[in-house]
C-alpha positions as CSV (number, residue, x, y, z in Angstrom):
1,M,0.0,0.0,0.0
2,K,1.3,3.5,-0.8
3,L,0.0,6.9,0.4
4,S,0.9,10.0,-1.5
5,L,0.0,13.5,-0.3
6,S,0.4,16.6,-2.4
7,E,-0.6,20.3,-2.2
8,T,-1.3,22.7,-5.0
9,A,-2.0,26.4,-5.1
10,S,-3.4,28.5,-7.9
11,F,-5.4,31.7,-8.5
12,P,-9.1,31.5,-9.2
13,T,-10.3,30.9,-12.8
14,K,-13.4,32.5,-14.2
15,T,-15.1,29.1,-14.0
16,D,-14.1,28.5,-10.4
17,D,-15.2,31.8,-8.9
18,E,-16.2,34.5,-11.4
19,E,-16.4,37.3,-8.8
20,A,-12.9,36.5,-7.3
21,Y,-11.6,36.3,-10.9
22,L,-13.0,39.7,-11.7
23,N,-11.5,41.3,-8.6
24,L,-8.2,39.7,-9.2
25,S,-8.2,40.9,-12.8
26,L,-9.0,44.5,-11.7
27,L,-6.2,44.4,-9.2
28,L,-3.7,43.3,-11.9
29,R,-4.9,46.0,-14.2
30,E,-4.3,48.6,-11.5
31,A,-0.8,47.2,-11.1
32,D,-0.2,47.6,-14.8
33,L,0.8,44.0,-15.3
34,Q,0.6,43.8,-19.1
35,E,1.5,40.1,-19.2
36,C,-1.7,39.3,-17.2
37,F,-4.3,41.4,-18.9
38,K,-5.7,38.3,-20.4
39,L,-5.5,36.8,-17.0
40,D,-3.6,33.6,-17.1
41,S,-3.7,32.4,-13.5
42,Q,-0.9,29.8,-14.2
43,I,1.5,32.4,-15.5
44,L,0.6,34.7,-12.6
45,Y,1.2,32.0,-10.1
46,R,4.4,30.4,-11.5
47,E,6.2,33.4,-13.0
48,F,5.2,36.2,-10.7
49,F,3.9,35.0,-7.4
50,L,6.2,32.0,-6.7
51,K,9.3,33.9,-8.0
52,E,8.2,37.0,-6.0
53,R,8.7,39.2,-9.0
54,L,6.1,41.6,-7.8
55,P,6.3,44.4,-5.1
56,R,5.7,43.0,-1.6
57,E,2.5,45.1,-1.3
58,L,1.0,43.5,-4.4
59,L,2.0,40.0,-3.3
60,E,0.1,40.6,-0.1
61,K,-3.0,41.8,-2.0
62,L,-2.8,38.6,-4.2
63,R,-2.7,36.2,-1.2
64,P,-6.4,36.3,-0.5
65,F,-7.1,35.1,-4.1
66,L,-4.8,32.1,-3.7
67,I,-6.6,28.8,-3.7
68,R,-4.8,25.9,-1.9
69,K,-5.8,22.4,-2.5
70,R,-4.7,19.2,-0.9
71,R,-5.0,15.8,-2.4
72,A,-4.3,12.3,-1.0
73,T,-3.9,9.3,-3.2
74,L,-4.0,5.8,-1.8
75,R,-2.8,3.0,-4.0
76,T,-3.2,-0.6,-3.0
77,H,-0.6,-1.8,-5.6
78,Y,2.4,0.0,-6.9
79,K,5.6,-0.8,-8.7
80,G,8.1,-2.5,-6.5
81,E,5.6,-4.5,-4.6
């Protein structure tokens, strides 16, 4: 038996939470982030948020939009057994 745990984080998509997505989009427009005007939450997360390539104040404003997910996978058979 094998148990795997993982944690992911991302910003909201329009499908996940339309209101949060709109507020996030407005915040990024105010910050003049041209790369994110067509909000790509993956680029925002990987290239700007994780790498802390934004002013600290903006990073703090983005934190409430961050969606954290945890996932557990239990496999009864795995290679090596």
